[in-house]
C-alpha positions as CSV (number, residue, x, y, z in Angstrom):
1,M,32.9,2.8,10.4
2,S,36.3,0.5,8.5
3,S,36.0,-1.3,5.0
4,Q,36.7,-4.4,7.4
5,T,33.5,-3.5,9.4
6,E,31.7,-3.4,6.6
7,T,32.8,-6.3,5.3
8,N,32.0,-8.2,8.3
9,F,28.1,-6.9,8.7
10,L,27.6,-7.9,4.9
11,K,28.8,-11.4,5.4
12,L,26.9,-11.8,8.6
13,V,23.6,-9.9,7.0
14,N,24.4,-12.5,3.8
15,Q,24.9,-15.3,5.9
16,H,20.9,-14.5,8.1
17,K,19.2,-12.9,5.0
18,G,16.4,-15.3,5.4
19,I,15.3,-13.5,8.7
20,L,15.0,-10.4,6.5
21,Y,13.1,-12.0,3.8
22,K,11.1,-13.8,6.5
23,T,10.2,-10.8,8.4
24,S,9.4,-8.6,5.1
25,R,7.1,-11.3,3.8
26,I,5.1,-11.7,7.5
27,Y,5.1,-7.6,7.6
28,A,4.3,-6.7,4.2
29,D,1.9,-7.8,1.6
30,S,3.3,-6.2,-1.7
31,V,6.6,-7.2,-3.3
32,E,7.5,-3.5,-3.4
33,D,6.4,-3.0,0.1
34,R,8.4,-6.3,0.9
35,E,11.9,-4.5,-0.7
36,D,11.4,-1.4,1.4
37,L,10.7,-2.8,4.2
38,Q,14.1,-5.1,3.9
39,Q,16.3,-1.9,3.0
40,E,14.7,-0.1,6.1
41,I,15.3,-3.0,8.1
42,L,19.2,-3.6,6.5
43,I,19.6,0.3,7.3
44,Q,18.7,-0.3,10.9
45,L,20.8,-3.2,11.0
46,W,23.8,-1.3,9.8
47,K,23.1,2.0,12.2
48,S,23.1,-0.1,15.2
49,Y,25.7,-2.8,14.1
50,Q,28.6,-0.8,16.2
51,S,26.3,-1.1,19.3
52,F,26.5,-4.9,18.6
53,K,28.3,-6.3,21.3
54,G,28.6,-10.4,20.3
55,N,26.6,-10.7,24.2
56,S,23.8,-12.8,21.7
57,E,24.0,-15.0,18.4
58,F,23.9,-12.4,15.6
59,S,20.9,-13.5,14.5
60,T,19.1,-13.5,18.0
61,W,19.8,-9.6,17.4
62,M,19.2,-9.7,13.6
63,Y,15.2,-10.8,14.3
64,R,15.1,-8.1,17.2
65,V,16.1,-5.4,14.9
66,A,14.2,-6.4,12.0
67,I,10.9,-7.4,13.8
68,N,11.2,-4.0,15.8
69,T,11.9,-2.4,12.2
70,A,9.1,-3.9,10.7
71,I,6.7,-2.8,13.5
72,T,8.1,1.2,13.7
73,Y,7.4,0.8,9.7
74,L,4.4,0.0,9.4
75,K,3.1,2.4,11.7
76,K,4.9,5.5,9.9
77,E,3.5,3.9,6.7
78,K,0.1,4.0,7.8
79,Q,0.3,7.6,8.7
80,R,1.9,8.7,5.7
81,A,0.0,6.7,3.4
82,G,-0.5,8.7,0.3
83,N,3.2,9.9,0.3
84,H,5.3,7.5,-1.4
85,T,9.4,8.3,-1.0
86,E,11.9,6.2,-2.8
87,T,14.0,4.3,-0.7
88,P,17.6,4.6,-1.3
89,H,19.4,1.1,-2.0
90,Y,22.3,0.9,0.3
91,F,22.8,-3.0,0.1
92,E,22.3,-5.7,-2.4
93,I,20.8,-9.0,-0.5
94,Q,20.4,-11.5,-3.1
95,N,17.1,-13.6,-3.0
96,E,17.4,-16.6,-5.0
97,D,17.1,-19.3,-2.3
98,Y,13.9,-18.3,-1.4
99,N,10.9,-18.4,-3.6
100,P,8.0,-18.9,-1.7
101,S,5.8,-19.5,-4.8
102,K,6.9,-22.7,-4.8
103,D,4.8,-23.6,-2.3
104,E,1.1,-22.6,-2.6
105,Q,0.0,-23.7,0.9
106,L,3.3,-20.9,2.4
107,E,1.7,-18.5,0.4
108,I,-1.7,-19.0,1.7
109,F,-0.1,-19.1,4.9
110,Y,1.4,-15.5,4.4
111,S,-1.4,-14.0,2.9
112,V,-3.4,-15.2,6.2
113,V,-0.8,-14.0,8.3
114,Q,-1.6,-10.1,6.8
115,E,-4.5,-10.2,8.9
116,L,-2.8,-10.6,12.5
117,K,-1.7,-7.7,14.3
118,A,1.9,-6.7,14.7
119,I,2.4,-8.6,18.3
120,E,1.0,-11.9,17.0
121,K,3.2,-11.6,13.5
122,A,6.0,-11.4,15.8
123,V,4.9,-14.1,18.0
124,I,3.8,-16.9,15.0
125,F,7.8,-15.6,13.0
126,Y,9.6,-16.3,15.9
127,F,7.8,-19.6,16.7
128,M,8.5,-20.7,12.7
129,E,12.3,-20.0,13.9
130,G,12.0,-22.5,16.3
131,M,12.5,-20.5,19.6
132,S,10.7,-21.6,22.9
133,H,8.0,-20.0,24.6
134,K,10.6,-18.7,27.0
135,E,13.2,-17.1,23.9
136,I,9.7,-15.9,22.1
137,G,9.0,-14.3,25.7
138,E,12.5,-12.4,26.1
139,N,12.3,-11.0,22.4
140,L,9.3,-9.9,23.3
141,G,9.2,-8.6,26.3
142,L,6.9,-11.1,27.8
143,S,6.7,-13.5,30.5
144,E,7.0,-17.1,29.3
145,G,3.6,-18.4,30.3
146,N,2.1,-15.1,28.4
147,A,4.1,-16.0,24.9
148,R,2.7,-19.5,25.8
149,V,-0.9,-17.7,25.5
150,K,-0.1,-15.6,22.6
151,L,1.3,-18.6,21.0
152,N,-1.5,-20.7,21.1
153,R,-4.5,-17.6,20.8
154,T,-2.1,-16.6,17.4
155,K,-2.5,-20.6,16.2
156,E,-6.0,-20.5,16.6
157,K,-6.4,-17.0,14.9
158,I,-5.0,-18.4,11.9
159,Q,-7.0,-21.8,11.9
160,Q,-10.4,-19.6,12.3
161,I,-9.5,-17.5,9.7
162,I,-8.3,-20.4,7.1
163,K,-11.5,-21.7,8.0
164,K,-13.7,-18.3,7.0
165,S,-11.6,-17.7,4.2
166,G,-12.3,-21.5,3.1
167,Y,-8.5,-22.4,2.1
168,E,-8.0,-25.8,1.6
169,F,-4.5,-27.4,3.5
């Protein structure tokens, strides 16, 4: 691919780097795992960038790639639990705008989300991004009604985990 393609790609990714941060924060527990997952998402975005046709917003496409990569990556990580391999650092993304430690409630929320299943994490992620039930369903291959039910059940589950854990909001 041309250097112009690479420049456009990096520009778009930097404009939407919050997606990277939020996805890795929801799907990975430790800072090291989040960094590894962000690198993996960037690699997958780059690999599939040439197939991005512009039929949807770049951010919508990036959400899909990020969520699918996170789910796949976690399955692989569970399989090779002990074998830690170094992920090459191909891209540098600045996270200076995203510092969740500033907000204790957000930290609690993210720790609670770690207890959710992968699909529940995806539903909550899309909900947090302001997507409608219809959009959530489209992104996850669910009907609008099924997306609504999943979202409501996931919200209830989060509330139960918070109560059970004794977190104060």
